[in-house]
C-alpha positions as CSV (number, residue, x, y, z in Angstrom):
1,M,0.0,0.0,0.0
2,D,1.3,3.4,-1.0
3,H,-0.3,5.4,1.8
4,V,1.8,6.8,4.6
5,I,0.2,7.1,8.0
6,R,1.4,10.2,9.8
7,P,0.4,13.0,12.2
8,V,-0.9,16.2,10.7
9,R,1.0,19.5,10.8
10,A,-0.5,22.7,12.0
11,D,-0.1,24.4,8.6
12,E,-2.2,21.6,6.9
13,W,-5.5,23.0,8.2
14,R,-6.9,23.4,4.7
15,K,-6.4,19.7,4.0
16,A,-7.8,18.8,7.4
17,K,-10.9,21.0,6.7
18,E,-11.4,19.5,3.2
19,L,-11.2,15.9,4.6
20,R,-13.6,16.8,7.4
21,M,-16.1,18.3,4.9
22,A,-15.8,15.1,2.7
23,G,-16.6,13.0,5.8
24,L,-19.6,15.2,6.7
25,A,-20.9,14.8,3.1
26,D,-20.7,11.0,3.3
27,P,-24.1,9.2,3.3
28,A,-23.2,7.7,6.7
29,A,-22.4,11.1,8.3
30,P,-25.7,11.4,10.2
31,V,-24.9,8.3,12.3
32,A,-21.1,8.9,12.3
33,F,-20.6,12.5,13.4
34,L,-22.1,14.8,15.9
35,E,-21.8,17.7,13.5
36,T,-23.4,18.4,10.1
37,A,-21.9,19.7,6.9
38,E,-24.0,22.8,7.2
39,E,-22.6,23.6,10.7
40,A,-19.0,23.0,9.6
41,A,-19.3,25.0,6.4
42,V,-19.9,28.3,8.2
43,R,-17.0,28.0,10.5
44,P,-14.3,30.6,9.9
45,D,-10.8,29.7,8.7
46,S,-9.5,30.5,12.2
47,F,-11.6,27.6,13.6
48,W,-9.9,25.2,11.3
49,E,-6.4,26.6,12.0
50,E,-6.9,26.3,15.8
51,R,-8.5,22.8,15.4
52,T,-5.6,21.5,13.4
53,A,-3.0,23.1,15.6
54,G,-4.6,21.5,18.6
55,V,-4.0,18.0,17.3
56,S,-0.6,18.4,15.5
57,G,3.0,18.4,16.5
58,D,3.6,18.6,20.2
59,A,0.0,19.7,21.1
60,P,-0.9,18.2,24.5
61,G,-4.6,17.8,23.7
62,G,-4.3,15.1,21.1
63,R,-3.1,14.0,17.7
64,Q,-4.7,13.6,14.3
65,F,-3.4,10.9,12.0
66,V,-3.9,10.9,8.3
67,A,-3.4,8.4,5.5
68,E,-1.6,10.3,2.8
69,G,-1.2,8.9,-0.7
70,P,1.8,9.4,-3.0
71,D,0.1,12.3,-4.7
72,G,-0.5,14.1,-1.4
73,T,-4.2,13.2,-1.2
74,W,-5.5,12.4,2.2
75,A,-7.5,9.2,2.1
76,G,-8.6,9.1,5.7
77,S,-8.1,10.3,9.2
78,V,-8.6,9.6,12.9
79,V,-8.1,11.9,15.9
80,V,-7.1,10.9,19.4
81,L,-8.1,13.4,22.1
82,V,-6.5,13.2,25.5
83,E,-9.1,13.4,28.3
84,Q,-7.9,14.2,31.8
85,A,-9.4,12.7,34.9
86,G,-11.6,15.2,36.8
87,N,-12.7,17.0,33.6
88,V,-16.0,16.7,31.8
89,D,-16.3,15.3,28.3
90,F,-18.4,16.8,25.4
91,F,-21.4,14.8,26.5
92,G,-21.2,16.5,29.9
93,L,-20.1,13.4,31.7
94,D,-17.3,13.2,34.3
95,I,-14.0,11.8,33.1
96,E,-12.9,9.3,35.8
97,A,-9.4,8.4,34.5
98,A,-6.9,9.7,32.0
99,Q,-8.0,8.3,28.6
100,G,-7.8,8.7,24.9
101,H,-10.9,9.3,22.9
102,L,-11.0,8.4,19.2
103,V,-13.1,10.8,17.1
104,G,-13.5,11.9,13.5
105,V,-12.9,8.5,12.0
106,F,-13.3,8.7,8.2
107,V,-11.8,7.0,5.2
108,R,-12.9,8.1,1.7
109,P,-15.2,5.4,0.1
110,E,-12.7,4.6,-2.7
111,F,-10.1,3.6,-0.1
112,R,-12.3,1.5,2.2
113,G,-11.6,-2.2,2.6
114,V,-7.9,-2.0,1.9
115,G,-6.6,-1.7,5.5
116,L,-6.3,2.0,5.9
117,T,-8.6,2.3,8.9
118,E,-6.7,-0.5,10.7
119,R,-3.4,1.3,10.0
120,L,-4.8,4.6,11.3
121,F,-6.1,3.0,14.4
122,E,-2.8,1.2,15.0
123,A,-0.9,4.6,14.8
124,A,-3.5,6.3,17.1
125,L,-3.2,3.5,19.7
126,E,0.6,3.4,19.5
127,W,0.7,7.1,20.1
128,A,-1.8,6.9,23.0
129,W,0.0,4.1,24.8
130,A,3.3,5.9,24.5
131,L,2.1,8.9,26.4
132,E,3.7,9.2,29.8
133,R,2.0,12.4,31.1
134,P,-0.7,11.5,31.4
135,R,-0.5,7.8,31.2
136,L,-3.7,6.7,29.6
137,E,-5.7,3.9,31.2
138,R,-7.8,3.2,28.1
139,V,-8.9,4.5,24.7
140,R,-12.5,4.9,24.1
141,L,-14.9,5.9,21.3
142,Y,-18.6,6.3,20.8
143,V,-20.6,4.7,18.0
144,H,-24.1,5.4,17.0
145,N,-26.4,2.4,17.7
146,Q,-27.5,2.4,14.1
147,N,-23.9,2.5,12.6
148,E,-23.5,-1.3,12.4
149,R,-20.6,-1.1,9.9
150,A,-18.5,1.1,12.2
151,E,-19.3,-1.0,15.3
152,G,-18.4,-4.2,13.4
153,F,-15.0,-2.7,12.6
154,Y,-14.4,-1.5,16.1
155,R,-15.3,-5.0,17.5
156,K,-13.0,-6.7,15.0
157,F,-10.2,-4.3,16.0
158,G,-10.6,-5.2,19.7
159,F,-12.9,-2.5,21.2
160,V,-15.7,-3.8,23.5
161,R,-18.9,-2.2,24.7
162,T,-18.7,-0.8,28.2
163,G,-22.4,-0.7,28.8
164,K,-22.5,3.1,28.9
165,T,-24.8,5.0,26.4
166,V,-25.7,8.6,25.8
167,P,-28.4,10.2,23.8
168,A,-27.5,10.6,20.1
169,G,-28.2,14.3,20.1
170,A,-30.2,16.9,18.2
171,G,-31.9,15.8,15.0
172,Q,-31.8,12.1,15.8
173,P,-34.8,9.8,16.5
174,A,-35.7,9.3,20.1
175,A,-34.5,5.7,19.9
176,A,-31.1,6.7,18.7
177,Y,-28.1,6.7,21.1
178,E,-24.3,6.5,21.2
179,V,-22.6,3.4,22.6
180,E,-19.3,3.7,24.4
181,M,-16.7,1.2,23.5
182,E,-13.2,0.9,24.9
183,F,-9.8,-0.6,24.2
184,P,-8.2,-1.3,27.6
185,R,-4.5,-0.6,28.1
186,P,-2.5,-3.7,27.0
């Protein structure tokens, strides 16, 4: 495979924005992301610059990994956010232990099924487990209860349900919810 898996650089915010917009335009977006394409499209460039800088280089808040093709095209991405014990997550729940949180998982349709998602997850977990301050106890993610394809991949990769669920959010049916899954520290 010709794709290189690597962290993003702060100056690559335009490419990060383009990939995010492609993800939000995907037919699976309503059950894959907590944001819509319409919401993202009106964000100013400064938002994308800050967002990318916050998950690049030596940023303590997390790391974004991309699968970059030989022509420079980004085929996919995953973000690991570092969540500190004692803080509150974006669902308003208490964070009990230092942990990684995988978000923004997306691989362009034409690159699915060739192992890129696995390679992105491997890079994300390798980075997460290498952190010393804070030392992460687990890596978690949330998956929409109607996103069977994604949950199937997460299970195959080694994530397991924790039993915790949260409402899916605005615009979702009342029966929709997000399922927490975790990958315990090896």
